[in-house]
Residue, then its C-alpha position, 0 to 999 in steps of 0.5 A: m500500499p503506497m503512500n504519499f505524506t502531506s505536512l500538517p500546516d503549523w505543526s510547532a513541537l520541537e519534540n513529540q511524545g505521541a500523535n494520532v488522528a480521528v475521522a468523524d463527520l462533525d457537521h453531518d454534511g456527509v463529508p468526513d472531518l479530520v481530528v489531529l492530536r499531538v502531545d509536546h514534550q516540554n523540557l520544563g514542566p509537563n507535557r502538553g497536549f493539542y488537537r485541530v481539526g481539518r474540515k471536509l477531507d476529500r478521498g484524495g486526502n485534501v483538507v478543502g474545508g481548511w484547518g482550525p487553530w490548535v486547541e490545547i486539552p486542559h490539565w494534561g499533567s504528564r511529564e513523560n508520555q508513551g503514546a496518545g489516542v484521540a476519538v469522536a463519540d456520539f452520545g445521542v441527544d448528548g451530542l458529540g464528544l471528543v475523547v482524548f487518551q494518553v500513556r502516562h510513563l511512571v518511574p517506578g511503573p507500572n505506567k497508566g493509561l488515562y482518558s477524558v471526554g470533551h462534551k458537546l463537540d460542535a461542527m467546528g471542533n470546538v468543546t463547548g461543554g467542559w471536559t471530565p477529569w482525567r480517568e484511569i483505565p484499570d489494570w494497565i499491564s505494562w511499565r513501558d510502552h511504544g504507542a497507544a490509541i483509542a477508537v469508539a464503537d457501538l458493539d452491541a447496538d444499544g445506542r451507546p458506544e464502547l471505548f476500545v484502548f489499545h496499546i503496545d507494551d515494550f516487552h522486547t527490551d527486557n526479553p531480547m528474544r521476543p518481539n513487543k506485545g500489542f493488547y486491547r480491551v473494550g470499555h462498555a457503555l461509554t457515556p459523557d462521563g465515562v465508561r459505565g459498563g465495565w471493562s473486558n480483559w485485555f485481549d492479545v494482538d499477536w506481534f512481530s516488531w521488537f521496537n515501535q513508535g506509534a499505534g492506531i485502531a479503527v472498528t467498522d464493518l469491513d465485509g458487510d455482514g452486520r458485525p464490526e472488524i477491529v484494525v490495528f496499526q503499528i509503526d515498526n522502527p527497524p534499524q533503517e526506514n520505519a514503516g507502517f503496518c496493519r492487520v484486521g481482527w475479523r467479526l468482533d462479538e458483543r464483548g469485543q473478541v475477535r471470532d473469525g481470526w486475525g489477517p496478515w499484516g499488511k505494509f504501508d510502503g514509502w514511510g520516508s522517516s526513520d525516527d518517529g515521535g508518535g503516529g496513528f491510524a483512522l478509517a474515513a468512509f467516502g459514500s459506498g464502498r470500503p473506507r480509506a485509511v488515514i495515516l499520521h506519524a510525527d517525524r522527529q528528523l523533520k520536526a513535522g506532522l505528516f498524514a497521508i490517505t491510501d486505499l485499504t488492501l485486505d486479503i479477501d480481495t484476492a480470496a477467491a484465487k488464493g484463499i485466506w489465512r486467519l490466526l485464531p486468538y488463541p493458542s493450542q494449550v499443548l505443542p501439537v507435534h501429533a494431531g488427529l482429527l476425531h469423528t466427533g469433528k474435534v481435533l486431538f492435539f498430543a505432545g507428550s513431553g513435546n521435545s523438552a527434557f525439562r518437562f520430561t524430568s520434572a515431577d509436574f510432567g502430566n499435572e492437570a492441576r498445573q496444566v502441564f497437559t499430555s493431550v488436549v482436544w480442541d473443538p475448532a467451532k469455538s471461534v472465542f476461548d472459553s471453558r469449552t475450546f478445549t477439554h483435557p483428557p486425564t494423563l495416562r500413567r503406567a502402573n508405577g505412576s510414571v506418565v506414558d510419553f507420547f512424544c514421537c510415537g506413531h499412530t493409526v485410526l482403528s476402524d471404530g475411530r479410536i486412535l491407537v499409539a504405540g511407541g514414544t519417549g522413554g528417554y531423552d538424548k539430554v540430561i538436566v543437571n541443576g537446572v542445566m540441560h547437558d548431553g546425555g552421552h546416548g540417543f533417545a530410547g523408544t517405549r513399548d507403551v500402546a494405547v488407545f484414545d476414545p474420542v467420544q469418552e475423551r480418555w486414554t487407555a493403555v493396552r497390550p505393549l509392543a514387544h520392543g521399544r519404539w521411537y519414530p515408528t510408523i503405525l498402520m491398520l491393515k486392510d484386515g483391521a489388524v495393526l502393524a508397528a515398523s521401525g523406530l529406535d529401540e529401548h536401549g538408547d544406543g541409536h539402534a533402530n528396530n528392524t522387526l515388524e510387529r503385528a497385532a491382530d487385535p491390539e486390545r487383547a492380542a500380544w504383538a507377534t513378529t512378522r518380518d525383518f526390514n531395514l526401514p528409515l525412521y518414520p517411514h512413509l508406509f501405505p497399504l495396496a490392495d493386495g495386502r502389500l505395503v508401498y515405501t514411498g521413500g519419505k523418512m525422518d532423520t535417516v542418513g543416505d539415499s531412499v530406496p522406495f520399494l514394494f513389500d509383504p509385511v507378513h509373507p517372505t516374498a520379494s520386494p521389488v525396488i521402484d525406480g525413477l525417484t529423483d533427489a533420493g538424498q533429499c527425502n528427509q522431512s519430505a511429505s507422501v500422500v495418496l493422490p485422489p481417488a484412492q482406488a487408483y493407488r497413485f502415491m506422491i512424494l514431494g519436498g525434503g531435504p538432506e539429513d544433517d549428518t551429510a550435508e550441513r543445512g543443505q538446501a531443500t528440494r522442489r521435486v515432485a514424483v508420482v508412482d502408480c502402483a497399480a502398474a505391472k512395473p511401478v516407476y516414479q515419474t516426475r510431475a510439475r516442481l513445487n514453487h518453493e523448496r520445501m522440507h518439513v512440509n505438510a501435504v493435506l488432501l482436499p475435497d475438490r481432489t487437489v493437494l494443499a502443501v502447507g509449511g515447510g523451509v528452504t533448509r532444516e530449521a535447526s541443525v542437529h550439530t550447531k543448534v542454529v535457531d535464527p527466526q529472521g533467517g528467511r528459511e521459512v516458506f509462508e505461502a502454501e501450495i495447491y496441486d491440480p493432478v489433472a492439470d499437473r499444476w502448483s499455485v501459490t496461495a496467500p501467505a500465512t502468518i506463522a512459519r510451519l517448520y519442524h513439528s508442525v502438523a496440518l489437518l483437513l476439518p470437516d468444513g473444507r477449511v484446514v488448521a496449521a499448528g505446531g513448530n519447534p526449532d529446537k528443544g524447549s526449556q520450559v515445563n509449563w506449556l503457557p506462557a509459550d516457550p519461544l521454541e514451541e509454536m503454540r498459535l493456530e492458524i486456519y486456511s480457507p481454500p479458494y473454493l470457499f470464495a467462489s461465486a457458486p453456492r456451497p451444496s448442502i447435505m439434507d440427509a445421509p446415512r450414518e452407517i455404510t457398508y462395502g458395496a452397499n447403495v445408499v441415498v444421500r439427499t441434497a437439493q442440488t443434485q444436478s450440480i454435483k460432480w463428485v461424491d467423496l468419502i475423506r478419511p480423517g487426518l492423523t498426522t506427525h513429523s510431515f507424514d499422515s499415512t491415514q488420510r486419503l480420498v475415496d471416489v464414490p460413483f452415484t446417479v441422480t434420482p430427481p428431485d433430490r437424491l443421490r444413489a451412491t454406491i460405496p466402493d468394495d476396496r478395503g485397500a483403498a478405503p479401510p474400515g472406519w470413520y470418513m467425511l462425506f462431501l459433495i462437490n459441485t461442478q465448480g469445485v465447491p464442497s458441501v460441509a461434510s457429514w460423518v460416515h461409518l464404513s463397516 
């Protein structure tokens, strides 16, 4: 968003400690007026606050009605300010009021936020009814601020405005590895004499800047849905030129909470200043259409106030082509190293100790009272945080009271919808001595633990253990319902992998039995085929050497033919593998990946994409269109329109196992996702995400067609408690809405569908859009970790139309392509727009 700043006339201050701007129609002529606030710092005596009005602001940023005089705000009182704001409130029969605000810096702290209301603001901008005393914003939380602002809006349509207070906490100074923090809160029922309806809690705004020199806030309906959005603004103060940034929190509720998440930061280019004494932001409406952004800053070098007006560019403008990301206003509660979609529609995040030897060795590990959970269940339908957003399954413990640690286990989904996990962490490669982490002189040790999670009861239960420990194993449900365990470091911690395959026909009751020995890498990417064999795609985790894909029988000692044609075979570490739709075709894709650090220190990832047809007489990899970005730590998610979403990743490994280099500004992250169209053999770049997703990140399709991205963990954590989050444990959640959710065609809807379906059966699905339905999909819910999800697949369901509202669908009779269990049933129309899924159980 380019800027063209204009100097405000008669800016007489030599030094400013705050400046801001508001827009309002003071004379009710339909043309906005501009209100500018400045705070002058005095060498002797207290600071002074002034405002002036620019009448009749046009769309081009010209004040065509002239400027009024600077008017002093009485009794300013502060000797040092660290932010200021101004707003115009409509009090109905009591007329307009001018609300001014200041952050008073106190030593010792904390700071104070103060506001005063000027009564009966007339058409020329004069306060004709006097001023209230300065009133304190309760519970100010910062001791130093880098800017602040206010706005007013009527959230609950009761005719009384609410007062929004926003400030930037100078958090970075005392926490050099972390950025500043942004907060806002709402004072309800603002009257000419102050807030009368109480104050909300402080709401966090996700932040990236380490130094700021100004802040702004605006509240208005940007998308015409009848609910307002909140726009926050900051002046970033990097080593060179300053820059302005804003982001939108979508759809405020009546309490002032963001319900639909936060959009990305948008940059205002061409700032021109490297040192500002304050600044702010407002929105100006010019008839119909989106309001324009009005931006002010006080340039310390020029000793001038400058303002500009520009278009407000939003990500919804390109949503139909690129989709949108929304950052949720609450964290994930645990580090989501492992994640699975449940047939209840909720998501299980499980971490165990979550890559923290401090947590693993703590007496509080698994202590629910201290909120050191090993897993949580998240309800994606909860757009704001409350007591029902997360539930906390009881910690699973062994008979001796020790915690079963799921960290780096393997997992699969059973036919009844329960999640089975096997293996995990029995010991770290580090030890904690007197609160300091040291090398342990040994590797990670796997456990024999096996447990199942019941999505309905939301509880873990221990079942029959493995014969040997496994850490980084792959667990599969075979077509006959039996469960297979492959690979993983054993229980001894000496770096030896468990090359013995184990099979359990009934993991709850039958012992695990050895089948065959295979030299597989850690977390091998395995998928079942129609004939009972498995395919190893070449994908893996932290295993040295070139990948050699092959086919094999996990039970019977038959030949294991190699799959030729895979390029960049030395760059399969933390690649992604996926079953290309439809699953009945048995085509498998491997994408991205990089070298193992032992062979190439921070070697570059690959853009390679290859597909193998395992239904062919001699399967051979064929290269396909390359990714637009090199990616390792990448997650691949099947979408209902039969495309593949590649989420996250980076051009190199995030943290070297040798040097432990962690550089959040290193530029290795790929924020744009990509969508692959298998028919066109084309990758399309999406809108950029806000949060980098690299090592220990996950992504899952949700029943409404959106995708959640979570997690990230560049190196071992140093905390026991999950919150506030360790900088090395990414707890923020972000939701991607693909372009099909913004198509011009309406979404199909499922009126009725059976809950239970069987192989080969004909079932009836009712929809009012029968004539526009192109596909009926069954999508198995995802269960993922370390860039690999062996469970997700999209099964094509043939159908015929029986007017007026029935689809007669035939369930495929192929247990290899469609293992028994719970599926999401989607209807997809001819424009590629999916319905919201209905859950069906295939047995």
